[in-house]
N, C-alpha and C positions, 0 to 999 in steps of 0.2 A: 504494500500500500504506500509506504513512504517513498519507494522508488518511483512510482508513477506520479506522485505529487512533485517530486524534484524534476522529473522529465517534463511534466506539464509546465512548471515554472520556467524552465530553461527555454522551452519552445515559445512561450509567451514573451519572454525577454528578447529572444532573437527576433520574433515577429515585430515587436515595437521598435527595436533598434533598426531593423531594415526598413520599417515604415518611416522612421525619422530620416534615415539616409535618403530614401526615395523622395520624400516631401521636401527636405531641405535642399538637396543638391539639384534634383531635376526641376522642382517647382521654383527654386531660386534662379536657376538658369533661365527658365521660361520667363520669369518676371523681369530679370535684368535684360534679357534679349529684347523683349517687347518694349520696355522702357527706353533702351538704347536706340532702337530703330525709330521710335516715335520722336525722340529728342533730336536724333541725327537728321532726320528729314525736315523737322521743323527748323533746325539751325541751317540746313542746306537751303531751304526756301528763302530764308532771310539773307543768306550770303550769295545766292544764285550761282553756286559753283558749277553745277552740271550744265546749267543754261549758258554760262559763259564759255564753257568748253564746246558745247554743241554749236553755238553760233559765233565762234571765234572770228571767222572771216566775214561775217555779216555786219555791216556798219551800224552803229547806234542810230536811232531815229529814222532808219530806212532811207537815208540820204546817200545815194551812191555817187560819191565824188572822192577825189584824191584827199581832200582835206578831212572828210569824214572818216576815211580809212585811217589816215594818219592819227586822228584823234581817238578812234574807237579801239584800235589794237592795243595801245599802251594801257588804256583803261581796263580792257578785258584781261590783259596780262596781270595787272595789279589785282583785280578781283579774283583771278584764279590763284595767285600766290597767297593772298590773304585767306581765301576760302580753304585752300589746302592746309595751311598752317593752323587755322582755327579748328577745322574738322579733325586734323591729326592730334592736336592737343586735347580736344574733347574726347576722342577715342582713347587716348592714353590714360586720361584721368578716369574715364569710365571703367576701363579694364583694370586699373589699379583698385578701384572700389570692388569690383567683382573678385579680384584676387584676394583681397582682405576678407570678403564674404566666404570664400572657399577655405582659407587658412584658419579662420576664427575658431571653428569647432575643434580642430586639431590642437591649436594653441591652448584653448581652454582645457581640453582633456589633459594635455601635458602639465599645465599649471595645477590641475587637481591632483594628478598622480605624484608629481614632483613639486612639493611646496617650496 
């Protein structure tokens, strides 16, 4: 009788541990992934990074003259550089937050075991 209670307890403990791992890591990844892409595209819309790349050789204000080309290409280069730097920094910061989220349970577990 005592053997079955111990086995039942260990099975329940394993079930709850695996449930936590599944919820924390997979659910956390889905949450961070959704949040990342929403914020990324919101920031990209404000910076117009992809639009500047797509219409790089189309002059601003649809005025097809040499002066318009000479003015629009440096502006688009500037927007592409600023957009790439901003989105790169945003991605780096977000991945650092996600890395902290992944490392936190292991760090806390080690701090509990080794005081």
